[in-house]
C-alpha positions in Angstrom: -29.8 -54.2 75.6 -28.9 -54.2 71.9 -32.3 -53.0 70.9 -32.3 -50.4 73.6 -29.0 -49.0 72.6 -29.0 -49.3 68.8 -32.7 -49.5 67.8 -34.5 -47.3 70.5 -37.6 -46.9 68.4 -38.0 -50.7 68.1 -37.2 -51.4 71.8 -40.7 -50.5 73.2 -42.4 -52.8 70.7 -39.9 -55.6 71.4 -40.3 -55.3 75.2 -44.1 -55.2 74.9 -44.1 -58.3 72.6 -41.8 -60.3 74.9 -43.6 -59.5 78.1 -47.2 -59.7 77.0 -47.3 -62.5 74.4 -49.6 -60.4 72.3 -49.8 -61.2 68.6 -48.1 -59.0 66.2 -51.3 -57.7 64.6 -52.7 -57.0 68.1 -49.7 -54.9 69.0 -49.8 -53.0 65.7 -53.4 -52.1 66.4 -52.8 -51.1 70.0 -53.9 -47.5 70.8 -52.9 -45.4 73.8 -56.4 -45.5 75.2 -56.1 -49.3 75.6 -53.2 -48.9 78.0 -54.1 -48.5 81.6 -50.9 -47.1 83.2 -52.5 -46.8 86.7 -53.7 -50.4 86.9 -50.9 -51.7 84.7 -52.4 -53.5 81.8 -53.2 -53.4 78.1 -56.6 -54.2 76.7 -56.5 -56.3 73.5 -59.7 -56.0 71.5 -58.6 -55.6 67.9 -55.9 -56.4 65.4 -54.4 -55.2 62.2 -55.2 -57.7 59.4 -54.3 -57.0 55.8 -53.7 -53.3 56.7 -57.2 -52.8 58.2 -58.5 -52.9 61.7 -60.3 -56.2 62.4 -61.7 -58.1 65.4 -59.3 -60.3 67.3 -58.6 -63.8 66.0 -61.0 -65.4 68.4 -63.6 -64.3 71.0 -61.2 -65.2 73.8 -58.5 -63.0 72.2 -60.4 -60.1 73.7 -58.4 -59.8 77.0 -56.5 -57.8 79.4 -52.8 -58.5 79.9 -51.0 -57.2 82.9 -47.7 -55.4 82.3 -44.5 -55.7 84.3 -43.4 -52.4 85.8 -40.4 -52.1 83.4 -42.7 -52.3 80.4 -45.0 -49.6 81.9 -41.9 -47.4 82.3 -40.7 -48.1 78.8 -44.2 -47.3 77.3 -44.5 -44.1 79.3 -41.1 -43.0 77.9 -42.1 -44.1 74.4 -45.3 -42.1 74.6 -43.3 -38.9 74.9 -41.3 -39.5 71.7 -43.2 -41.9 69.4 -44.3 -40.6 66.0 -47.7 -38.8 65.9 -50.6 -41.0 64.8 -54.0 -39.7 63.9 -55.2 -43.2 64.9 -53.6 -42.9 68.3 -51.4 -46.0 67.6 -48.8 -46.9 70.2 -46.5 -48.4 67.6 -47.1 -46.4 64.4 -44.8 -46.2 61.4 -43.0 -42.9 60.7 -46.1 -41.6 58.9 -48.5 -42.4 61.8 -50.0 -45.5 60.1 -49.8 -49.2 60.7 -46.4 -50.9 60.8 -45.7 -53.4 58.1 -44.8 -56.8 59.4 -42.2 -57.4 56.7 -40.5 -54.1 57.3 -40.4 -54.7 61.1 -38.7 -58.1 60.6 -36.3 -56.9 57.9 -35.4 -53.5 59.3 -35.7 -54.0 63.0 -36.0 -57.5 64.4 -33.4 -59.2 62.3 -30.8 -56.5 62.6 -31.2 -56.5 66.4 -30.9 -60.3 66.5 -27.8 -60.2 64.3 -26.1 -57.5 66.3 -26.9 -59.4 69.5 -25.5 -62.7 68.1 -28.8 -64.4 68.3 -30.2 -66.7 65.6 -33.0 -65.1 63.5 -36.5 -65.8 64.6 -40.0 -64.8 63.5 -41.8 -62.0 65.4 -44.3 -64.6 66.4 -41.6 -66.5 68.2 -41.5 -63.7 70.8 -45.0 -64.9 71.7 -43.6 -68.4 72.2 -40.9 -67.0 74.3 -43.4 -65.4 76.6 -45.5 -68.6 76.9 -42.6 -71.0 77.4 -41.0 -68.7 80.1 -44.3 -68.7 82.0 -44.6 -72.5 81.8 -41.0 -72.9 82.9 -41.7 -70.7 85.9 -44.6 -73.0 86.8 -47.5 -70.8 85.8 -50.8 -72.8 85.5 -51.5 -73.7 81.8 -55.0 -72.3 82.1 -53.6 -68.9 83.0 -51.0 -69.1 80.1 -53.8 -69.9 77.8 -55.9 -67.0 78.9 -53.0 -64.6 78.6 -52.3 -65.8 75.1 -56.0 -65.4 74.1 -56.3 -69.1 73.0 -59.8 -70.3 72.6 -59.1 -73.4 74.7 -56.5 -74.7 77.1 -56.1 -77.7 74.7 -54.6 -75.4 72.1 -52.0 -74.1 74.6 -51.3 -77.6 75.8 -50.8 -79.0 72.3 -48.4 -76.2 71.4 -46.3 -76.2 74.6 -46.6 -79.9 75.6 -42.8 -80.3 75.5 -42.3 -77.6 78.2 -45.1 -79.1 80.3 -43.4 -82.5 80.2 -40.2 -80.9 81.4 -42.1 -79.3 84.3 -43.5 -82.7 85.3 -40.1 -84.3 85.3 -38.8 -81.4 87.5 -41.7 -81.8 89.8 -41.0 -85.5 90.4 -37.3 -84.8 90.9 -38.1 -82.2 93.5 -39.8 -84.8 95.7 -37.2 -87.6 95.2 -35.6 -88.9 98.4 
């Protein structure tokens, strides 16, 4: 709500990050033709790396991520007012080029968090928020791994094992007499 009210140009990026789990470089490279508004997904097939377009981190990073209806609505609204970009970027800087990760953190993410009374985090932590929320909701670890674009379920398990252990405890408690 703070981002929506006080940082409206950052809000679409923040929403997309939180509700897709996409990496920062993947979002910075996202173009409008990679969003399917009808079927409700984004296609991740490239990233910004050192200010240039590059292939995704791993082969499994090429993926489609379904979007919640609210994110689709926010992106449709954003499309009408986002800065023009010759590269057709969804999240361009004011000159139409790639966002700078340091500027995003310093000028947008940290001010939003401070104003909201939330501890400062890294942009990458939004990805962890996405994954941990899915695991807490009982989504299969294989699906979480696929959505994150991890090359194996083991990577996802190793990173989020503490959430998985919590789910196992809740599962056992659910069947207690």
